[in-house]
Each structure stands twice: as C-alpha cells, then as structure tokens.
C-alpha positions as a Python dict, from the first residue, in 0.01 Angstrom:
ca = {
    (1, 'M'): (0, 0, 0),
    (2, 'K'): (358, 202, -22),
    (3, 'T'): (644, 72, 141),
    (4, 'N'): (637, 347, 392),
    (5, 'E'): (322, 252, 523),
    (6, 'I'): (449, -97, 642),
    (7, 'H'): (491, -69, 983),
    (8, 'V'): (754, -395, 1044),
    (9, 'R'): (1085, -442, 1220),
    (10, 'D'): (1361, -697, 1102),
    (11, 'P'): (1246, -692, 739),
    (12, 'F'): (1314, -1005, 547),
    (13, 'V'): (1254, -1078, 145),
    (14, 'L'): (1183, -1398, -33),
    (15, 'R'): (1171, -1392, -427),
    (16, 'E'): (971, -1656, -557),
    (17, 'G'): (785, -1690, -873),
    (18, 'G'): (862, -1344, -1005),
    (19, 'Q'): (717, -1186, -683),
    (20, 'Y'): (859, -1073, -363),
    (21, 'Y'): (736, -1186, -20),
    (22, 'L'): (799, -969, 287),
    (23, 'Y'): (829, -1054, 601),
    (24, 'G'): (887, -889, 965),
    (25, 'T'): (812, -824, 1324),
    (26, 'R'): (498, -663, 1353),
    (27, 'G'): (571, -317, 1478),
    (28, 'A'): (254, -270, 1675),
    (29, 'T'): (315, -575, 1934),
    (30, 'C'): (688, -604, 1886),
    (31, 'W'): (753, -538, 2263),
    (32, 'G'): (473, -702, 2435),
    (33, 'K'): (190, -974, 2379),
    (34, 'A'): (172, -1124, 2024),
    (35, 'D'): (-9, -1369, 1837),
    (36, 'G'): (124, -1399, 1484),
    (37, 'F'): (325, -1291, 1140),
    (38, 'D'): (204, -1119, 812),
    (39, 'V'): (329, -1129, 469),
    (40, 'Y'): (286, -851, 209),
    (41, 'V'): (346, -934, -157),
    (42, 'S'): (469, -717, -452),
    (43, 'R'): (598, -748, -807),
    (44, 'D'): (834, -419, -789),
    (45, 'L'): (924, -358, -419),
    (46, 'E'): (705, -35, -405),
    (47, 'E'): (325, -124, -399),
    (48, 'W'): (241, -398, -166),
    (49, 'D'): (-70, -631, -121),
    (50, 'G'): (-117, -699, 247),
    (51, 'P'): (-89, -773, 520),
    (52, 'H'): (-211, -1135, 497),
    (53, 'A'): (-169, -1325, 822),
    (54, 'C'): (76, -1618, 764),
    (55, 'F'): (120, -1745, 1127),
    (56, 'T'): (-133, -1730, 1391),
    (57, 'R'): (-80, -1859, 1736),
    (58, 'P'): (-232, -2209, 1774),
    (59, 'E'): (-406, -2335, 2083),
    (60, 'G'): (-157, -2439, 2327),
    (61, 'F'): (131, -2288, 2182),
    (62, 'W'): (415, -2210, 2414),
    (63, 'A'): (494, -1834, 2340),
    (64, 'D'): (271, -1540, 2381),
    (65, 'R'): (485, -1240, 2358),
    (66, 'N'): (822, -1096, 2151),
    (67, 'Y'): (733, -1263, 1810),
    (68, 'W'): (1037, -1149, 1643),
    (69, 'A'): (1210, -1136, 1303),
    (70, 'P'): (1053, -1424, 1080),
    (71, 'E'): (1243, -1529, 789),
    (72, 'V'): (1146, -1778, 527),
    (73, 'H'): (1375, -1992, 353),
    (74, 'A'): (1292, -2230, 39),
    (75, 'Y'): (1426, -2572, 110),
    (76, 'E'): (1352, -2923, -32),
    (77, 'G'): (1012, -2850, -166),
    (78, 'A'): (868, -2659, 128),
    (79, 'Y'): (896, -2318, 314),
    (80, 'Y'): (1069, -2272, 648),
    (81, 'M'): (1004, -1990, 884),
    (82, 'F'): (1260, -1916, 1147),
    (83, 'A'): (1127, -1708, 1399),
    (84, 'S'): (1199, -1586, 1779),
    (85, 'F'): (930, -1626, 2042),
    (86, 'A'): (935, -1554, 2439),
    (87, 'A'): (695, -1637, 2737),
    (88, 'E'): (697, -1555, 3100),
    (89, 'G'): (956, -1746, 3290),
    (90, 'V'): (1093, -1940, 2956),
    (91, 'H'): (1434, -1860, 2770),
    (92, 'R'): (1358, -1675, 2447),
    (93, 'G'): (1457, -1902, 2166),
    (94, 'T'): (1411, -1952, 1764),
    (95, 'Q'): (1156, -2236, 1645),
    (96, 'I'): (1128, -2354, 1301),
    (97, 'L'): (756, -2351, 1103),
    (98, 'R'): (670, -2492, 790),
    (99, 'A'): (444, -2429, 497),
    (100, 'A'): (355, -2540, 152),
    (101, 'S'): (354, -2199, 23),
    (102, 'P'): (533, -1853, 98),
    (103, 'M'): (173, -1722, 206),
    (104, 'G'): (143, -2000, 485),
    (105, 'P'): (-30, -2096, 669),
    (106, 'F'): (304, -2171, 857),
    (107, 'A'): (240, -2465, 1108),
    (108, 'V'): (477, -2557, 1398),
    (109, 'W'): (758, -2766, 1273),
    (110, 'S'): (1032, -2802, 1536),
    (111, 'A'): (959, -2934, 1900),
    (112, 'G'): (983, -2595, 2059),
    (113, 'P'): (1297, -2369, 2014),
    (114, 'V'): (1613, -2534, 1855),
    (115, 'T'): (1846, -2280, 2009),
    (116, 'P'): (1975, -2389, 2332),
    (117, 'R'): (1720, -2404, 2608),
    (118, 'D'): (1904, -2287, 2878),
    (119, 'W'): (2029, -1975, 2680),
    (120, 'E'): (1855, -1656, 2606),
    (121, 'C'): (1846, -1672, 2219),
    (122, 'L'): (1715, -1452, 1902),
    (123, 'D'): (1734, -1413, 1539),
    (124, 'G'): (1803, -1752, 1410),
    (125, 'T'): (1891, -1755, 1036),
    (126, 'F'): (1920, -2028, 800),
    (127, 'Y'): (2212, -2142, 569),
    (128, 'V'): (2323, -2434, 396),
    (129, 'E'): (2692, -2524, 386),
    (130, 'S'): (2848, -2649, 34),
    (131, 'D'): (2859, -2996, 139),
    (132, 'G'): (2459, -2987, 215),
    (133, 'T'): (2472, -2934, 596),
    (134, 'P'): (2183, -2716, 730),
    (135, 'Y'): (2268, -2483, 969),
    (136, 'M'): (2114, -2228, 1175),
    (137, 'V'): (2333, -1920, 1254),
    (138, 'F'): (2181, -1751, 1597),
    (139, 'C'): (2264, -1473, 1875),
    (140, 'H'): (2329, -1576, 2215),
    (141, 'E'): (2157, -1238, 2377),
    (142, 'W'): (2360, -976, 2518),
    (143, 'V'): (2126, -951, 2828),
    (144, 'Q'): (2245, -1299, 2932),
    (145, 'A'): (2591, -1318, 2747),
    (146, 'G'): (2689, -943, 2836),
    (147, 'D'): (2915, -940, 2534),
    (148, 'G'): (2654, -1068, 2272),
    (149, 'E'): (2743, -1343, 2067),
    (150, 'V'): (2679, -1496, 1710),
    (151, 'W'): (2717, -1872, 1675),
    (152, 'A'): (2657, -2176, 1391),
    (153, 'M'): (2490, -2489, 1492),
    (154, 'P'): (2420, -2789, 1251),
    (155, 'L'): (2055, -2885, 1185),
    (156, 'C'): (1915, -3234, 1124),
    (157, 'R'): (1848, -3255, 730),
    (158, 'D'): (1464, -3227, 818),
    (159, 'L'): (1536, -2915, 1030),
    (160, 'K'): (1347, -3046, 1318),
    (161, 'A'): (1635, -3024, 1582),
    (162, 'S'): (1982, -2947, 1605),
    (163, 'A'): (2251, -3197, 1481),
    (164, 'G'): (2544, -3130, 1685),
    (165, 'E'): (2714, -2839, 1931),
    (166, 'P'): (2689, -2460, 1846),
    (167, 'V'): (3015, -2307, 1724),
    (168, 'L'): (3109, -1944, 1834),
    (169, 'L'): (3156, -1711, 1525),
    (170, 'F'): (3239, -1398, 1717),
    (171, 'R'): (3149, -1129, 1973),
    (172, 'A'): (2998, -801, 1954),
    (173, 'S'): (3288, -595, 2090),
    (174, 'E'): (3541, -748, 1838),
    (175, 'A'): (3374, -482, 1597),
    (176, 'E'): (3579, -158, 1662),
    (177, 'W'): (3244, 39, 1587),
    (178, 'A'): (3062, -131, 1852),
    (179, 'K'): (2927, 47, 2140),
    (180, 'S'): (2829, -65, 2469),
    (181, 'V'): (2448, -10, 2567),
    (182, 'H'): (2242, 4, 2894),
    (183, 'H'): (1943, -225, 2947),
    (184, 'S'): (1646, -111, 3199),
    (185, 'S'): (1734, -431, 3411),
    (186, 'G'): (2070, -285, 3495),
    (187, 'V'): (2293, -496, 3263),
    (188, 'D'): (2539, -308, 3049),
    (189, 'G'): (2673, -490, 2734),
    (190, 'Y'): (2724, -534, 2352),
    (191, 'V'): (2419, -616, 2155),
    (192, 'T'): (2418, -858, 1850),
    (193, 'D'): (2110, -875, 1642),
    (194, 'G'): (1998, -1040, 1303),
    (195, 'P'): (2268, -1238, 1161),
    (196, 'F'): (2219, -1305, 780),
    (197, 'L'): (2469, -1501, 552),
    (198, 'W'): (2573, -1435, 195),
    (199, 'K'): (2837, -1597, -19),
    (200, 'T'): (2959, -1369, -281),
    (201, 'A'): (3035, -1454, -640),
    (202, 'E'): (3422, -1485, -529),
    (203, 'G'): (3311, -1720, -257),
    (204, 'R'): (3366, -1513, 45),
    (205, 'L'): (3112, -1582, 313),
    (206, 'L'): (2968, -1254, 485),
    (207, 'C'): (2767, -1219, 769),
    (208, 'L'): (2547, -929, 823),
    (209, 'W'): (2452, -831, 1168),
    (210, 'A'): (2339, -547, 1412),
    (211, 'S'): (2442, -375, 1679),
    (212, 'F'): (2504, 0, 1847),
    (213, 'S'): (2738, 262, 1735),
    (214, 'E'): (2772, 622, 1785),
    (215, 'G'): (2523, 656, 1497),
    (216, 'G'): (2275, 447, 1669),
    (217, 'Y'): (2143, 101, 1543),
    (218, 'T'): (2390, -18, 1275),
    (219, 'E'): (2436, -290, 1017),
    (220, 'G'): (2759, -441, 1071),
    (221, 'L'): (2935, -696, 827),
    (222, 'A'): (3194, -973, 910),
    (223, 'V'): (3370, -1228, 663),
    (224, 'S'): (3444, -1593, 768),
    (225, 'D'): (3806, -1654, 806),
    (226, 'T'): (3803, -2011, 620),
    (227, 'G'): (3493, -1956, 378),
    (228, 'R'): (3259, -2185, 604),
    (229, 'V'): (3012, -2124, 820),
    (230, 'S'): (3171, -2320, 1131),
    (231, 'S'): (3460, -2046, 1162),
    (232, 'H'): (3596, -1733, 1311),
    (233, 'F'): (3452, -1412, 1134),
    (234, 'T'): (3655, -1107, 1118),
    (235, 'Q'): (3477, -767, 1153),
    (236, 'L'): (3470, -521, 831),
    (237, 'P'): (3333, -178, 856),
    (238, 'P'): (2974, -156, 865),
    (239, 'V'): (2736, -98, 598),
    (240, 'F'): (2466, 126, 738),
    (241, 'S'): (2524, 345, 1057),
    (242, 'R'): (2237, 606, 1067),
    (243, 'D'): (1995, 411, 1316),
    (244, 'G'): (1890, 128, 1103),
    (245, 'G'): (1958, -225, 1110),
    (246, 'H'): (1860, -618, 1126),
    (247, 'G'): (1903, -643, 778),
    (248, 'M'): (1941, -895, 474),
    (249, 'L'): (2027, -929, 103),
    (250, 'F'): (1842, -1035, -202),
    (251, 'R'): (1849, -1023, -543),
    (252, 'T'): (1594, -892, -748),
    (253, 'E'): (1454, -1030, -1069),
    (254, 'D'): (1690, -828, -1292),
    (255, 'G'): (1995, -956, -1069),
    (256, 'Q'): (2047, -623, -858),
    (257, 'L'): (2172, -700, -504),
    (258, 'M'): (1975, -535, -248),
    (259, 'L'): (1996, -450, 113),
    (260, 'T'): (1688, -434, 322),
    (261, 'L'): (1668, -307, 690),
    (262, 'H'): (1446, -133, 916),
    (263, 'N'): (1484, 236, 969),
    (264, 'P'): (1486, 453, 1200),
    (265, 'N'): (1528, 206, 1491),
    (266, 'Q'): (1264, 421, 1679),
    (267, 'S'): (909, 282, 1755),
    (268, 'P'): (646, 333, 1599),
    (269, 'R'): (867, 484, 1305),
    (270, 'E'): (1032, 175, 1191),
    (271, 'R'): (977, 94, 835),
    (272, 'P'): (1148, -151, 567),
    (273, 'V'): (1399, 32, 339),
    (274, 'F'): (1561, -81, 11),
    (275, 'Y'): (1920, -8, -85),
    (276, 'P'): (2107, -110, -396),
    (277, 'M'): (2445, -304, -307),
    (278, 'R'): (2755, -445, -502),
    (279, 'E'): (3021, -690, -415),
    (280, 'T'): (3347, -539, -370),
    (281, 'G'): (3635, -813, -305),
    (282, 'D'): (3549, -961, 46),
    (283, 'R'): (3239, -723, 131),
    (284, 'V'): (2942, -566, -9),
    (285, 'E'): (2872, -203, -5),
    (286, 'R'): (2589, 45, -80),
    (287, 'M'): (2585, 155, -445),
    (288, 'E'): (2599, 571, -478),
    (289, 'C'): (2295, 721, -563),
}
C-alpha cells in the first residue's frame, strides 16, 4: 500500500536491517475503545506491507481505550514499545512493552504505566543519556496540568520501572507561538504532545513536541540548556505549523535526516508524511524542495 493509504496518527519509524518499520495510533479507534497496534514495513518509505498486528490486548489488560503513540526502540538486544493507554476511572499513562523483533508480538513488560499514577500522562518517549542512564520523557497532560508540561524521568536499566523522580523540562506556554485551546470538559489550556529527543552532530540535544498555533496543530522544537536531558529546554521556532504534528526524526539508509508527522490533524484524514531535514547549528529545519 502507498503511504497516503495508511490511516494513523503519531507516526514513528524504526530503521532496522535495511527496512523501515512504521508504527502509529490506529486512526479508526483513536478516540474510543481500542485493542492493539499495527506495524507497516517498507524498503523505500513509499510502498508498505501491512498492517501487521504487533500488539493485541491480552486478557485482563487494564486499559481498553485510547491506545496512543506507540514508539519502538532497540535497547540491549530487544525491542521496547512505549505506548499510552487509558481506562474508565484510571489516569492515562505510558506503559512499556517488549518483543524480540520489530514485528512483535509485543508483550507487557512494565507493571502498568511507568508515568506517575496520579497524573494524566501520555506520549512517553525513550532516550539514553551519554552516561548510559535510560530516561522516559513524557507529557503531563494539559487537561490536568492546565499548562501542559514535558518531564524527564530516569528508568531502571531493565526498563521495568522508574528509577527516580521526574524533572520538569518546560511548559507549553513557554513557546511564543503556542495558542490556548478549549476542551469539551470546559478546560482551557496549552497542549503538550509527542516529545521526541534528538542529539545533533554538534552535540546539541533537541526536543520535538507538538501543540497548537494559529496554523493549527504544530510541531515545535526546543533545545537543552546544558546538553543533557535533565535540564531546562529553551524554545525555538517550530519546524512545521500547517496543521500537522506529533513527529519524530530518523535517518534513511543513505543517511538523509527525515521528519515524519501526521498531517492534517483532522479525523479521518490523518496520514503519515515525510520531509527531508538538515541540522543547522542548534536546530533542525526542513530542506527546500
């Protein structure tokens, strides 16, 4: 199938063994009951084989809705999926799953969400600090926090649990371009979605993240003040502001830096898109066509 036939939100690409593995939130079940995640496989980012179910809700699993933003990371000989889940009367959180292959099947690894249990959290991503310490970077959701927040929390080396208290990296309103939005519950606030960490060739640590601007859903960018993840991040101009976001960066087989995100942010039209990027000083930017 073609890229424009894949209906997912929050696309994430893992490059492994000469192939690209694409994961994302199933568009058809994003906002209600859900039971799993899929993976699509390609050699050229244009033609895809799939969907192949890579995680199916096991009997007794605590969450039954809002299966969001699966990311898959290779780490110490296995593949770990960081994904957000929800259930009635339980705070949303990011749980960690594990598999021997990018194709899955992924099985429950952490004992429930690793994010703080009394917070509404989502979109956990994975980053390993230069000293080898694994971290989850995640959002404290705006519907609870008001001004959405991005936090970093150290993990145990086996990725089964947290290994310390989270550290605040930034709030959504710190971005000059961010626009307050209204939730159907009556809450007004600033959104934080989809953090993703990227270390540049010059050693700058960047954080992609998504919120809303005058252009709609927007892919923002921030840079660590110290080069480490447990630091304040300063906001930079966004990398995409035309109703698309929740993106990530990866390199192609020939080394080209690529951004993927979903665009537009309107159900059921969401599709993964790919843009060539380049590193320029302390940021990344889209290349001119």
